VOGU-3710 file (C-alpha; in Angstrom, 3 decimals, decimal comma):
1> mlslssvssl> -41,326/-40,512/-4,974  -37,696/-39,495/-5,264  -36,833/-37,102/-8,075  -33,111/-37,159/-8,841  -31,858/-35,051/-10,821  -12,255/-22,483/-14,070  -10,952/-23,513/-17,534  -7,299/-24,492/-17,956  -5,501/-24,129/-21,247  -5,859/-26,720/-23,963
11> vlgsgllfss> -3,290/-29,490/-23,628  -2,966/-32,220/-26,209  -1,544/-35,635/-25,355  1,254/-37,162/-27,379  -0,327/-40,538/-27,931  -1,261/-43,867/-26,339  0,947/-46,760/-25,430  -0,266/-48,666/-28,457  -0,836/-45,723/-30,782  1,170/-44,839/-33,816
21> vfassnssst> 1,834/-41,370/-35,235  -1,204/-40,179/-37,116  -1,671/-37,369/-39,606  -4,185/-34,561/-39,306  -7,288/-35,031/-41,395  -10,858/-33,939/-41,694  -12,404/-36,911/-39,979  -15,942/-36,092/-41,076  -14,952/-37,329/-44,521  -13,515/-40,573/-43,154
31> gcrcfpgdsc> -16,487/-41,629/-41,030  -14,652/-40,847/-37,787  -15,292/-38,348/-35,037  -13,124/-35,261/-35,134  -9,910/-35,698/-33,161  -7,292/-33,375/-31,649  -4,930/-32,377/-34,461  -7,581/-32,654/-37,185  -8,416/-29,572/-39,227  -12,002/-29,849/-37,948
41> wpsqqgwnef> -10,950/-29,665/-34,282  -12,087/-26,375/-32,697  -9,462/-23,682/-32,205  -8,587/-22,325/-28,767  -10,912/-19,426/-29,528  -13,665/-21,893/-30,384  -13,268/-23,647/-27,030  -13,207/-20,298/-25,240  -16,434/-19,250/-26,923  -18,033/-22,570/-26,009
51> nqtvggklia> -16,907/-22,063/-22,415  -18,736/-18,730/-22,407  -21,828/-20,465/-23,792  -21,895/-22,930/-20,882  -21,243/-20,257/-18,293  -17,595/-21,042/-17,585  -18,253/-24,728/-16,834  -15,811/-26,165/-19,369  -12,906/-28,115/-17,831  -9,813/-29,040/-19,819
61> tvpiasvchn> -8,528/-32,404/-18,672  -5,420/-32,529/-16,540  -4,989/-36,177/-15,426  -4,978/-36,361/-11,641  -1,858/-38,570/-11,808  0,106/-35,779/-13,494  1,548/-34,894/-10,066  3,460/-38,190/-10,306  5,263/-37,244/-13,550  7,377/-34,731/-15,364
71> sdfgsydeaa> 5,244/-33,825/-18,354  3,556/-31,008/-20,227  1,122/-30,831/-17,296  3,846/-29,892/-14,790  6,650/-31,324/-12,688  6,781/-34,360/-10,423  5,564/-33,587/-6,891  6,697/-36,387/-4,589  4,492/-35,484/-1,632  1,369/-34,951/-3,749
81> cktlqghwpy> 2,048/-38,177/-5,647  2,387/-40,265/-2,481  -0,829/-38,765/-1,123  -2,639/-39,579/-4,367  -1,334/-43,154/-4,381  -2,611/-43,609/-0,830  -6,066/-42,352/-1,816  -6,202/-44,119/-5,176  -8,375/-47,081/-4,010  -11,175/-44,786/-2,818
91> pkthfessss> -14,041/-44,057/-5,233  -14,132/-40,402/-4,126  -10,661/-39,882/-5,599  -12,086/-40,534/-9,046  -15,726/-39,429/-9,040  -14,724/-35,969/-7,845  -12,496/-35,669/-10,924  -13,948/-34,677/-14,286  -11,765/-37,234/-16,080  -10,370/-39,961/-13,793
101> lmapffsnys> -11,503/-43,590/-13,972  -12,217/-46,284/-11,406  -11,200/-48,872/-14,020  -7,623/-47,787/-14,819  -7,258/-50,274/-17,665  -9,345/-47,999/-19,884  -7,043/-45,046/-19,370  -4,519/-47,215/-21,236  -1,897/-46,174/-18,666  -1,746/-42,802/-20,416
111> cnaftkpdtq> -0,913/-41,178/-17,090  -0,417/-43,771/-14,366  0,066/-42,792/-10,719  2,270/-45,830/-10,078  4,805/-45,577/-12,890  8,121/-43,720/-12,640  8,179/-39,908/-12,830  9,794/-39,775/-16,283  7,371/-42,236/-17,911  4,651/-40,795/-20,115
121> ctlgnyisfa> 1,785/-38,676/-18,855  -0,531/-37,715/-21,712  -4,241/-37,328/-22,336  -4,216/-40,624/-24,216  -7,581/-42,308/-23,693  -8,843/-39,695/-21,244  -11,528/-37,267/-22,390  -10,198/-33,937/-23,661  -12,787/-31,708/-21,988  -15,808/-31,943/-19,699
131> vnasgtkdyq> -18,775/-29,673/-19,046  -19,639/-29,536/-15,347  -23,353/-29,652/-16,095  -25,998/-28,157/-13,813  -29,105/-28,514/-15,963  -30,643/-29,448/-19,287  -29,431/-26,282/-21,009  -25,838/-27,387/-20,428  -26,765/-30,725/-21,989  -28,332/-29,025/-24,997
141> dtiafvrkhn> -25,423/-26,630/-25,521  -22,893/-29,455/-25,311  -24,826/-31,656/-27,707  -25,125/-28,755/-30,167  -21,354/-28,188/-29,961  -20,396/-31,831/-30,570  -22,884/-32,011/-33,440  -21,428/-28,879/-35,042  -17,835/-30,116/-34,796  -18,437/-33,889/-35,104
151> irlvirnrvh> -16,767/-34,524/-31,727  -17,159/-37,697/-29,692  -19,522/-37,294/-26,730  -19,144/-39,136/-23,410  -21,567/-39,135/-20,479  -19,897/-39,230/-17,049  -21,887/-39,720/-13,861  -20,057/-41,130/-10,796  -17,779/-43,428/-12,874  -18,732/-46,747/-11,260
161> dylgkstgag> -17,892/-48,088/-14,678  -15,814/-51,177/-15,321  -16,349/-51,451/-19,098  -14,779/-48,175/-20,267  -18,013/-46,300/-20,956  -17,091/-43,097/-19,117  -14,003/-42,127/-21,088  -12,808/-41,829/-24,672  -9,904/-40,332/-26,570  -10,684/-36,923/-28,049
171> alaiwthhmk> -14,083/-36,745/-26,356  -16,075/-33,950/-24,757  -17,982/-35,182/-21,702  -21,211/-34,130/-20,081  -20,273/-34,484/-16,406  -23,415/-34,946/-14,297  -21,739/-35,551/-10,928  -22,884/-32,301/-9,308  -26,545/-32,666/-10,315  -27,640/-34,044/-6,943
181> dmelvdyksp> -30,882/-32,258/-6,117  -33,545/-34,518/-4,607  -37,191/-33,809/-3,938  -39,830/-35,987/-2,293  -43,044/-35,726/-4,296  -46,445/-37,383/-4,236  -46,274/-38,812/-7,734  -49,299/-40,286/-9,448  -48,283/-42,174/-12,543  -50,679/-42,641/-15,476
191> sgdhgytnvd> -51,080/-46,293/-14,444  -51,871/-45,363/-10,832  -48,647/-46,558/-9,181  -47,623/-44,811/-6,027  -45,571/-45,644/-2,947  -42,117/-45,310/-1,471  -38,848/-47,274/-1,805  -35,090/-46,945/-1,908  -33,343/-49,354/-4,233  -29,734/-48,286/-4,677
201> gdcatvgvag> -26,339/-49,854/-5,236  -24,447/-51,662/-2,507  -21,780/-48,963/-2,676  -23,132/-45,643/-1,402  -21,297/-43,666/-4,098  -23,189/-45,225/-7,036  -25,131/-42,667/-9,099  -28,763/-43,804/-9,065  -30,068/-42,037/-12,178  -27,235/-43,114/-14,467
211> gytqggghgp> -26,177/-46,477/-15,829  -27,125/-48,158/-12,547  -30,907/-47,817/-12,933  -30,757/-47,711/-16,723  -28,811/-50,990/-16,681  -31,266/-52,758/-14,366  -29,760/-52,029/-10,968  -29,475/-54,652/-8,261  -28,658/-53,795/-4,670  -29,577/-54,315/-1,010
221> gaskfepaad> -33,267/-53,549/-1,534  -33,785/-55,397/-4,819  -35,002/-58,741/-3,430  -37,572/-56,973/-1,267  -38,712/-54,269/-3,666  -37,515/-55,374/-7,135  -34,505/-53,963/-9,065  -33,893/-50,280/-9,679  -35,260/-50,356/-13,240  -38,641/-51,384/-11,802
231> qalewevvtg> -38,680/-48,297/-9,586  -38,540/-45,806/-12,471  -41,693/-43,764/-12,910  -40,505/-40,906/-15,105  -37,355/-39,784/-16,881  -36,352/-36,350/-18,115  -33,884/-36,794/-20,961  -32,132/-34,736/-23,618  -32,001/-36,552/-26,955  -29,258/-36,642/-29,556
241> egevltanme> -31,043/-33,818/-31,371  -31,062/-31,652/-28,230  -34,756/-32,023/-27,456  -35,823/-32,203/-23,790  -38,406/-34,960/-23,323  -40,383/-36,442/-20,463  -40,752/-40,206/-20,704  -43,228/-42,140/-18,577  -46,056/-44,662/-18,986  -48,099/-42,095/-20,907
251> nntdlfwals> -45,624/-39,916/-22,812  -42,782/-41,210/-25,004  -43,520/-44,677/-23,702  -40,982/-46,374/-25,953  -38,185/-44,193/-24,576  -39,384/-44,883/-21,026  -39,263/-48,615/-21,774  -35,720/-48,402/-23,170  -34,284/-46,242/-20,383  -35,698/-48,554/-17,715
261> gggggtygvv> -33,310/-51,465/-18,039  -31,967/-51,171/-21,591  -28,540/-49,795/-20,675  -27,264/-46,250/-20,248  -25,404/-43,741/-22,364  -27,055/-44,441/-25,692  -30,676/-43,191/-26,043  -30,111/-39,740/-24,552  -28,590/-38,095/-21,502  -30,799/-38,204/-18,412
271> ssltakvypd> -31,253/-35,023/-16,394  -33,668/-36,395/-13,786  -35,327/-39,591/-12,629  -38,515/-39,904/-10,622  -38,442/-43,210/-8,752  -40,474/-44,960/-6,079  -39,528/-44,913/-2,414  -41,034/-47,059/0,335  -41,431/-46,439/4,077  -38,458/-47,632/6,091
281> lkssaanltf> -38,792/-50,886/8,010  -37,086/-53,065/10,575  -34,207/-54,997/9,088  -31,441/-57,443/9,895  -27,959/-57,930/8,499  -24,993/-60,247/8,953  -21,308/-60,651/8,077  -19,427/-63,955/7,995  -15,760/-64,603/7,176  -13,549/-67,656/7,544
291> psegvnndsw> -9,983/-68,235/6,339  -8,628/-70,890/4,014  -5,078/-70,759/5,300  -4,321/-73,533/7,771  -7,630/-75,281/7,064  -8,071/-78,697/5,497  -8,971/-77,964/1,858  -11,910/-80,385/1,644  -13,299/-79,171/4,969  -13,071/-75,564/3,826
301> wdavetfihe> -14,873/-76,313/0,586  -17,519/-78,278/2,488  -18,315/-75,130/4,466  -18,355/-72,965/1,345  -20,614/-75,432/-0,432  -23,022/-75,494/2,508  -23,366/-71,717/2,443  -23,921/-71,570/-1,320  -26,412/-74,446/-1,173  -28,475/-72,541/1,396
311> spnlmesgcf> -28,097/-69,132/-0,259  -31,327/-69,220/-2,318  -33,204/-69,198/0,994  -31,654/-65,801/1,660  -32,873/-64,403/-1,625  -36,361/-65,817/-1,244  -36,561/-64,150/2,183  -35,979/-60,724/0,650  -32,236/-60,555/1,362  -29,418/-59,290/-0,822
321> aiwsfeaedg> -26,086/-61,009/-0,244  -22,550/-60,420/-1,424  -19,909/-63,059/-0,908  -16,545/-63,962/-2,373  -13,933/-66,648/-1,952  -10,371/-67,122/-3,070  -7,261/-69,069/-2,137  -5,517/-66,255/-0,270  -8,288/-64,440/1,624  -10,708/-67,308/2,195
331> fmmrptncpg> -14,485/-66,824/2,330  -16,137/-63,454/2,945  -19,869/-62,713/3,146  -19,891/-58,943/3,551  -22,754/-58,352/4,024  -26,182/-59,908/3,777  -28,873/-57,203/4,014  -32,416/-58,296/4,807  -34,978/-55,456/4,808  -38,063/-56,549/6,726
341> lpqaelqkil> -36,602/-59,859/7,920  -36,235/-60,449/11,697  -32,810/-61,397/12,998  -34,077/-64,788/14,175  -35,130/-65,702/10,632  -31,786/-64,661/9,178  -29,981/-66,623/11,889  -32,010/-69,734/11,011  -30,949/-69,533/7,353  -27,268/-69,167/8,267
351> dptleklkqh> -27,242/-71,846/10,991  -26,376/-74,780/8,655  -23,180/-72,995/7,579  -22,279/-72,088/11,152  -22,829/-75,699/12,230  -20,587/-76,898/9,404  -17,848/-74,496/10,489  -18,164/-75,788/14,040  -18,107/-79,388/12,819  -14,830/-78,821/10,969
361> nishkfline> -13,391/-76,651/13,753  -12,876/-73,736/11,336  -12,323/-70,399/13,033  -14,642/-67,677/11,788  -16,000/-64,227/12,487  -19,769/-63,848/12,533  -21,793/-60,722/13,240  -25,576/-60,411/13,121  -27,980/-57,767/14,346  -31,427/-56,297/13,942
371> fdtfydsykt> -32,231/-52,613/13,456  -35,259/-50,383/13,649  -34,628/-49,109/10,118  -33,087/-50,497/6,977  -30,911/-47,412/6,684  -29,383/-48,066/10,119  -28,732/-51,652/9,067  -27,043/-50,502/5,864  -24,864/-47,923/7,617  -23,682/-50,432/10,211
381> fnarhlisps> -22,945/-53,473/8,057  -22,022/-52,127/4,632  -18,326/-51,338/4,779  -16,715/-48,434/2,981  -15,987/-49,748/-0,480  -12,574/-49,564/-2,080  -11,784/-49,955/-5,745  -10,399/-53,389/-6,560  -9,288/-53,167/-10,179  -9,656/-56,582/-11,714
391> veasrlvtrd> -9,870/-58,414/-15,016  -13,303/-59,957/-14,802  -16,249/-61,656/-16,445  -19,607/-62,728/-15,075  -22,561/-65,022/-15,629  -26,094/-65,135/-14,268  -27,086/-68,472/-12,738  -30,771/-69,416/-12,810  -32,509/-71,433/-10,107  -32,973/-74,301/-12,572
401> sfdskfddlm> -29,253/-74,400/-13,347  -28,443/-74,055/-9,660  -30,632/-77,020/-8,703  -29,756/-79,322/-11,603  -26,021/-78,562/-11,869  -25,036/-77,657/-8,341  -22,189/-80,185/-8,128  -20,816/-79,062/-11,504  -21,048/-75,425/-10,427  -19,120/-76,102/-7,238
411> slyrtyvenc> -16,515/-78,057/-9,177  -16,029/-75,107/-11,523  -15,740/-72,677/-8,607  -13,074/-74,913/-7,133  -11,201/-74,979/-10,438  -11,284/-71,182/-10,566  -9,931/-70,762/-7,043  -7,236/-73,404/-7,511  -6,043/-71,419/-10,533  -5,767/-68,157/-8,592
421> lsvgttanni> -9,063/-66,608/-9,660  -11,334/-64,825/-7,226  -15,007/-65,754/-7,307  -17,569/-63,210/-6,170  -21,330/-63,299/-6,110  -24,114/-60,769/-5,829  -27,375/-62,489/-5,083  -30,921/-61,225/-5,104  -34,358/-62,492/-6,027  -36,098/-60,303/-8,624
431> smqgfpphnn> -38,488/-62,937/-9,900  -41,433/-60,500/-9,564  -43,309/-63,031/-7,463  -46,110/-61,043/-5,859  -45,391/-57,958/-7,969  -47,361/-56,746/-11,007  -45,596/-57,028/-14,366  -43,542/-54,024/-15,411  -43,361/-52,300/-18,752  -39,607/-52,000/-19,051
441> sldpfrreav> -36,718/-53,419/-21,021  -35,003/-55,357/-18,241  -34,118/-58,685/-19,863  -36,687/-61,217/-18,532  -33,843/-63,693/-18,072  -32,532/-61,486/-15,261  -35,647/-62,342/-13,270  -34,867/-66,048/-13,484  -31,387/-65,670/-11,978  -30,712/-66,590/-8,365
451> fntifslpmh> -27,339/-64,863/-8,375  -24,624/-63,311/-10,487  -21,208/-64,994/-10,426  -18,174/-62,805/-11,081  -14,786/-64,436/-11,631  -11,651/-62,388/-11,934  -7,904/-62,056/-11,957  -6,158/-59,101/-10,314  -5,191/-56,190/-12,533  -1,527/-55,235/-12,578
461> qtdweenmhr> -0,924/-51,592/-11,680  1,801/-50,972/-14,260  2,159/-53,933/-16,658  -0,088/-53,341/-19,679  0,963/-56,485/-21,572  0,314/-58,681/-18,547  -3,193/-57,248/-18,177  -3,904/-57,913/-21,857  -2,757/-61,484/-21,293  -5,102/-61,807/-18,304
471> yseitghwlp> -8,026/-60,420/-20,301  -7,307/-62,995/-22,991  -7,337/-65,703/-20,328  -10,645/-64,542/-18,884  -12,414/-64,118/-22,229  -10,875/-67,058/-24,076  -10,502/-69,695/-21,363  -12,330/-69,106/-18,073  -15,532/-67,515/-19,436  -16,270/-70,386/-21,880
481> mmeeltpgar> -16,189/-72,827/-18,958  -19,002/-70,972/-17,236  -20,893/-70,540/-20,510  -20,726/-74,278/-21,145  -22,202/-74,916/-17,722  -24,996/-72,349/-18,221  -25,953/-72,489/-21,926  -28,171/-69,645/-23,071  -27,604/-67,669/-19,882  -26,933/-63,944/-19,684
491> ayikeadwqq> -24,619/-61,534/-17,865  -25,338/-58,420/-15,800  -24,098/-55,571/-17,974  -22,660/-53,558/-15,077  -20,389/-56,392/-13,900  -19,209/-58,131/-17,039  -16,404/-58,742/-19,517  -16,088/-55,791/-21,910  -14,914/-58,318/-24,532  -17,973/-60,556/-23,999
501> pdwqtvfyge> -18,711/-62,431/-27,258  -22,253/-62,007/-28,565  -22,787/-59,213/-26,044  -25,947/-58,001/-27,790  -27,760/-61,160/-26,668  -25,832/-61,799/-23,456  -26,483/-58,274/-22,117  -29,871/-57,428/-23,655  -31,496/-60,709/-24,705  -34,369/-60,634/-27,160
511> nypklleikd> -34,934/-56,938/-26,461  -31,902/-55,827/-28,482  -33,624/-55,284/-31,893  -36,395/-53,192/-30,330  -33,876/-51,224/-28,264  -31,887/-50,477/-31,413  -35,018/-49,155/-33,149  -35,684/-46,831/-30,208  -32,097/-45,591/-30,212  -32,338/-44,770/-33,913
521> kydpdqiffa> -35,581/-42,890/-33,311  -34,221/-40,622/-30,568  -30,552/-40,505/-31,647  -30,694/-40,737/-35,462  -27,227/-39,229/-35,892  -25,651/-41,645/-33,401  -24,355/-38,914/-31,089  -24,290/-41,232/-28,073  -21,735/-44,041/-27,870  -20,631/-46,238/-24,986
531> vtavgsdrwy> -18,759/-49,542/-25,007  -21,279/-52,451/-25,285  -24,229/-50,012/-25,303  -27,023/-50,555/-27,799  -25,786/-49,491/-31,245  -22,116/-49,421/-30,261  -21,337/-52,248/-32,693  -21,659/-49,654/-35,475  -18,438/-48,017/-34,218  -14,910/-48,955/-33,250
541> qnyaeggrlc> -12,095/-47,202/-31,419  -9,194/-46,936/-33,851  -6,074/-47,309/-31,722  -3,855/-47,069/-34,784  -4,934/-43,408/-34,694  -4,814/-42,724/-30,992  -8,198/-44,237/-30,099  -10,408/-42,025/-32,249  -13,994/-43,228/-32,688  -14,837/-44,381/-36,222
551> ra> -17,778/-46,012/-37,949  -17,392/-49,736/-38,405
//
């Protein structure tokens, strides 16, 4: 089994793009979390004393884009700014920061690396401080501090977060990025499970023990071994009252159930996860791309349709596939990973698409190979991921919907692409066929889905109003089209629209009421908040007062 487990001076931002001037108050009397400028906000001495408590691990936020501006954080540095802009698309740029975000929309352009040097650079919607945690005591001390001062708490792992969960104005964060210790143990669970596996995200920089596994977790090994939530054997977690608990199939079983698929950042803060690992095995993988430019439109769509029509055969063979298509870049399957499947079998599944491409004389690039280990396959075929900020929504498509409404689905995809949307799909089979049932909170609907469709518009680097317009388009126009085609369907919480209507059902299904009861049991004072997390509908971010968190 795999068990995962200097302070600058205080600088206060001057406000958000859409904030108004707000007066100091004692927010505990207004039902809001304490905010910078309030009388309840700790003094500099208070922060210094807290820093001593956590062993000098407190970090005051200085936005990494401050080098691109003249501001209270310092002066514009042209060379440093250009270097930062060049590295901005790489996840490492952001997960090695205690405050930066991979989804820049949720920083509210408070300090934007791509705006002019004399435009604003403030804390805005960034966290105010972070504790570079190294163990449960740091968790406990931080929770005690936010409880004492009524401060908003944020949990930051490796910030693969596209719904704004890993930031918050006026917040103190528990930053878990450097808690990376791993140990291989012979774990015997109370139910007798034992074995080995490695179900992780497609991007190598995803943090396994955070929102990925807690939110369900699909990835290259999920069709073969089930999703990440099914791999959890034991959690160590610090609750909202600062208690360190072990949750497994024997102890704190309700908390174990909630953490394994019920969404992250709301029941407690996880300090370690014990998960199954399996022996490595021979594997195959493939990439396929073909352009749309210069190709007859109907012929191109015929090839795309052929691939999508055959795609369930990939999933049922234990493969995990990622593909996307759009008007400008054409079709890209990068990659399909098939742990345990011989190359010849993968080739056979892809042959109908390759024959269609040949029939229509469409140029394409196709790579396929077999490897002695799945890890070698992953390293060779899974490209280094860049951040592609987008305005997106998603919908799970079941096999029944796929079979009965295939023509309608393809027609909708075509409508999306013809209106400049990108369509992307992550596909895996987690139907549990051949596996014993699992006691976890992963929405059963997820197991009926053959793939997850993501449709998106590009995010503008500097135009806030245009991005708001695009979000309105996605939520109000393009999402309802997919919902009409798939009534009663759900969405994968990690790749979804943060404005998703009826998100309690769409993200959590019938499990939501029970999940809420468990949250209230282990976090009775509602210390933990994250956008669209269980219980988050009890709060709102008041942007008339700088984004402070207030009770609804």
